[in-house]
N, C-alpha and C positions, 0 to 999 in steps of 0.2 A: 475399663475401670469404670466405678461406679463413683460417684458423688452422693451426697447427701443436701436437702434443700428443705428451706422452711418456707411455706407460703400460707396465705391465709383465704379459704373460701366461704361462700356464701351458704348459709344453711343448705338451701336448696341443693347445690352443687356438690355438699360433701354426703348429702343423703343418697344421690345420684351415683355420685364415687362409690361409696359402700355398695349401693345396689348392683352395680356395673362391675365395680373392678372386683369382686369376688375375695380370694385371699390375699393377692398381691395387686394392691391398688396402685404401687409404685410401677410395676409392668404394666398397667393400663395407661398409665397418666404417659410413661416413656413412649409408648404406641403410639397415641395420639398425637405426642410431640414429635415424634419420627414423621408421623405421617403429614401434619401439617408442613413440616419441613419439606419435604418431597412435591408437597403442592404447590409451594412458594417455589422453590427450584422451577416446576413445570412451568409455572406462568411468567418467571423472569426470562427462560427461555423461548418461551413462545412470544412474549414483547419483543424480545431481543430480535426474534427472526422477523416479527412484523416491522419492525424497524429497518432491518438491512432488506427486505424486500422494497420498503417506499423510500429506500436511500436511492436513488436515479443515480447519481455519479457512483456511487458503490456499482450498480449494477453494470453500467459502461464500463468499467475499471473489469470488473470479474469478468465480463463479454471478451475483453480484450488477452486476458488469461485464455480463457478457453481456447481463442485461436492460436495462442504462441504454444497450448498443450498440443493442439493438432498439427503442428508444424512437421511429423513424419520422423520424429527422432524416435527411437525405440527405446524403450526403457530397461 
């Protein structure tokens, strides 16, 4: 699904968009936004992983679950 949006660009930004966007400026802007979304998600995942690694209480509980998983039961 596609949607239309109206926004304001500075002169330099519009000139650059015309230069690099080619015939399909919408596709170029769409690509930039989706790439930024991916970077933002990667950053959030990395931050969550770092917080998890620093959470000693969580790490201790995780260690207990590792022991439980190794209790000899077959899956």
